[in-house]
C-alpha positions, -999 to 999 in steps of 0.1 A, spaced: -544 92 -475 -509 106 -480 -483 80 -475 -456 105 -465 -467 104 -429 -446 112 -399 -434 76 -392 -418 75 -426 -394 103 -416 -378 78 -392 -363 59 -421 -350 91 -437 -333 101 -404 -319 66 -398 -301 65 -432 -296 102 -437 -262 97 -451 -278 80 -481 -292 109 -500 -313 140 -500 -350 133 -506 -364 147 -538 -400 152 -552 -417 122 -568 -415 119 -606 -409 93 -632 -375 76 -630 -352 73 -659 -333 45 -678 -335 8 -670 -305 -13 -664 -304 -50 -674 -277 -59 -648 -293 -47 -615 -281 -67 -585 -311 -72 -561 -307 -75 -524 -323 -105 -508 -353 -104 -485 -330 -114 -457 -307 -85 -464 -336 -60 -465 -351 -74 -433 -316 -72 -417 -313 -36 -427 -348 -28 -414 -341 -47 -381 -309 -27 -376 -327 5 -384 -359 0 -365 -352 -28 -340 -349 -3 -311 -387 4 -313 -410 -26 -307 -440 -6 -319 -427 -4 -355 -433 -33 -379 -426 -36 -416 -435 -58 -446 -415 -59 -478 -438 -50 -507 -413 -53 -535 -376 -57 -544 -370 -50 -581 -346 -34 -606 -348 4 -606 -353 23 -638 -321 41 -629 -289 22 -638 -271 4 -610 -298 7 -583 -323 -17 -569 -357 -3 -558 -371 -15 -525 -406 -7 -512 -414 -14 -476 -447 -9 -458 -440 5 -423 -466 4 -396 -466 21 -362 -486 42 -337 -486 72 -361 -501 52 -390 -490 32 -420 -472 41 -452 -449 28 -479 -413 40 -480 -392 36 -511 -354 35 -511 -327 24 -535 -298 1 -529 -265 5 -547 -252 -24 -568 -224 -32 -543 -251 -35 -515 -233 -9 -493 -254 22 -497 -291 31 -496 -307 62 -511 -339 76 -497 -365 93 -519 -373 92 -556 -353 94 -588 -365 121 -610 -361 125 -648 -335 148 -662 -331 167 -694 -344 198 -712 -379 182 -713 -380 161 -681 -418 157 -680 -424 149 -717 -424 112 -714 -450 112 -686 -471 137 -706 -471 115 -736 -480 84 -715 -509 102 -699 -520 117 -732 -522 81 -746 -534 61 -716 -553 84 -692 -589 74 -701 -609 84 -671 -638 109 -671 -627 142 -685 -638 179 -687 -626 207 -709 -615 208 -746 -598 177 -759 -572 199 -777 -564 221 -747 -528 232 -744 -527 220 -708 -539 186 -695 -544 180 -658 -546 144 -647 -555 136 -611 -550 102 -595 -575 101 -566 -590 79 -539 -625 87 -529 -619 75 -494 -589 98 -491 -595 129 -469 -567 148 -486 -584 142 -520 -616 157 -505 -596 187 -493 -580 191 -527 -612 190 -547 -622 227 -543 -587 237 -554 -590 217 -586 -625 231 -592 -612 266 -588 -584 259 -613 -609 246 -639 -632 275 -632 -606 302 -637 -590 286 -667 -617 269 -689 -591 262 -716 -577 233 -696 -585 196 -699 -590 176 -667 -589 138 -664 -599 119 -633 -581 86 -627 -591 61 -600 -562 52 -576 -578 35 -546 -552 28 -519 -550 -7 -504 -550 7 -469 -586 20 -474 -614 -5 -468 -640 9 -492 -619 28 -517 -618 0 -542 -656 -3 -542 -660 34 -545 -637 34 -576 -658 7 -592 -690 26 -587 -673 58 -599 -661 40 -630 -696 28 -638 -712 62 -632 -686 78 -655 -694 53 -682 -732 60 -678 -731 98 -677 -703 124 -677 -724 149 -658 -735 124 -632 -699 114 -626 -688 148 -612 -719 149 -590 -711 114 -578 -676 123 -568 -688 154 -549 -715 133 -532 -690 106 -520 -667 133 -507 -696 150 -489 -706 117 -473 -671 104 -467 -673 104 -429 -706 84 -429 -695 57 -453 -682 24 -439 -672 -9 -454 -705 -23 -443 -728 3 -457 -708 13 -488 -729 -5 -514 -761 12 -502 -744 46 -498 -729 45 -533 -762 32 -549 -781 61 -532 -755 87 -543 -755 74 -578 -793 77 -579 -791 113 -566 -765 120 -592 -789 113 -621 -783 76 -630 -801 44 -620 -784 33 -588 -793 -4 -591 -778 -5 -626 -746 11 -613 -744 -14 -584 -747 -43 -608 -720 -28 -631 -696 -22 -601 -697 -59 -593 -686 -70 -627 -650 -83 -632 -644 -60 -662 -651 -30 -640 -625 -42 -615 -601 -47 -643 -606 -11 -655 -599 2 -620 -568 -20 -618 -555 -6 -651 -559 29 -638 -539 20 -607 -512 4 -629 -510 35 -650 -504 56 -619 -478 31 -606 -460 33 -639 -456 70 -633 -445 65 -596 -477 76 -581 -477 63 -545 -499 88 -527 -532 106 -533 -540 131 -545 -513 133 -572 -519 158 -600 -500 159 -633 -497 192 -651 -487 183 -687 -467 154 -672 -453 172 -642 -463 155 -609 -473 178 -581 -492 176 -548 -525 194 -545 -542 207 -514 -564 234 -500 -535 259 -496 -515 258 -528 -538 272 -555 -515 301 -564 -485 277 -570 -506 254 -591 -520 283 -611 -484 294 -618 -476 259 -630 -507 258 -653 -498 293 -667 -462 282 -672 -473 250 -690 -496 270 -713 -467 293 -723 -444 263 -729 -469 248 -753 
């Protein structure tokens, strides 16, 4: 589920003087002298901002040095009638200003660092030639309805441009009650059979509305069997600690690149959103990346 839901706009409006929101991307240099606000200071700020609305609650997820010099990064989980989502903002070193949004890389090749990181560490199931000039890496959550909606767009991209490599990375969101389990099953199916993996993903998306936390194991076992692998073997694999560790590593990779919503697609390191209505824009980006290489 996308985390940039309507309630998050409240924070942007409340501290509009802070900064203009920018698209997500990997931040830049780290400072060794970041001054971090305390939890009391963050809670005080949130209380002053949201105290007028008793339906809104929040929980501090993290307060840490930003990768941009002189800023502290604060992540807060906000909940309300419209849903739940994480808002990131940055606090200046003097503690007097907040900046809403994301810090993006700068330079003649702003996406190169992310591209190299993904080239080295993105190890999920893949399709397309290994030496393709363009690599697409998707961080996806099998319980996420937006990921399901985006799937046909990605399939069309790959069909129209076979000289592209596509890598699928698990990124189950903590707000989804069976996404983590789905990611474990997907990991095991992918390790058992590349062809079965893509059928499994399609099968989970097709059955998404019928899957619950209570029936997830049986559903995933059946879908794995229908995809061409032995379902009971996949279920046993999904329960192993090493499988959970691989899923966690995929999530950590996404987090290191500032992925905070699904689906997030990287085109040669450039982070973009993907949905049912932006095929033409994505195709332009793929063509542009091909020319750049």
